[in-house]
N, C-alpha and C positions, 0 to 999 in steps of 0.2 A: 504494500500500500504506500502511496506517496501522498504526503500532506503538504498543502500550500498554506503559508502563514504570511500575511502582510506585516511588514515591520517598519517601525520608526524608532531610531536610536536603539536598535537591536532587540526591541520588545514588540509583542503583538500589538498592532495598531488598531485603534477604534474605527478607522475609516479605510477599508481595503482599497478603494479607488484612488486614494491620495497618499499612498505609502512610498517610502524611500526605496524599499526593496522587498522581495519575497524570499522567504526561506522555503526551500523544497526539501522536506525531510522524508526519506524513505525508511520505513519501519516494518518489522515483522510482527503482525498481530499475535501470532502463536507464541513467540518467545518474549513479546513485548520489549523488543530491543531496537535501537536505532541502527540502521545499516549504513546510511550515508546522509550527507547534508550538503546542500549547495545554496548559494545566495545569488539571486538574479535581480538586475535592475529592470523594472517593468517598462513596457513601451509607454509613451505619453498617453495620459488618460483620454479615452474616448468611450462613450457608452457602448457596452456590448463587447468590447475588445478583450478584456481580461479573462472572461470565462473561456473563450476560444484559445487564447494564448496559454493559459494554464493547462487546458486539456491537451494541447500540443506538447507540453512539457511532461505529461504523464500524471498529472494530479488526479487523485481519486476523491479527496476530501479537502475542503477549505475550512480552516479554523480562523475566525475573524471576530472583531469586536462588534461590528454591525453591518447590516446590509438591507437595502430596500427590497420590496417584494419583486420588482421587475428583475433586479440583478439575481435574486434567488432562482427565479424561473430560468434565467439564462444559464446559470451554473448547472441546474438540474438537467436542462436540455443537453448539456455537454457531459452528462454522467458524472458530475462532481457533487458529492454530498456536502451540504452546507451546515456548519455549526457556528452559531453566533453567540455573543456574550463572553467571548474570550478577549481579554484586554490586559495589556501590560505585562504579560508573562514572557519568559525566555522561550523561544520556539521549541527547544528540546523538551523542556519541562511540560509545555502545553501538550505535545504529542504523547509523551510518556503518561501523563495524567489521563489523557483521553483513552489511551489503550488500557489503563488500569481502572477505567470507569470512575475515576476520582476527580475529574476536571470540574471545577466549580465555575458555573456559568452565571454571569451577571445579566443585566438587561441588555437587549439589543440596542446599541448606542446609535443606531440609524433607522429607527422605526418610522416608516412613512405611513403605516396603516392606521395610526391613531388620529390622523388628521392634523397632527402637529409635526412639522419638519424639524427633527431634533439634531440632524447632523449638519456639518458645515460644508456642503458641496452643492 
């Protein structure tokens, strides 16, 4: 499994579409171990681009702070599972906690469905 995590200052970012880089962490769900990790600079932000780009990089799951409903749909259309509410963690810790079913999720920091636009993009 390959996990994509948007990062700012080396920690999971609240806003995946405006991050400095993505960590792509490959992990073995059976042994719950990290196999490899790479850091990639995303292409310039354009609506709909990141789900396709991350799918091309082999991502199966995105762990992010927040995401609007349309972006979720685009990730799901690209066979990428979306997990939101992850914010401020080291990418390896986030993946290992997710694999151990101990990842504590906060509120989706980019909830567009409540009628209030709470993210800054």
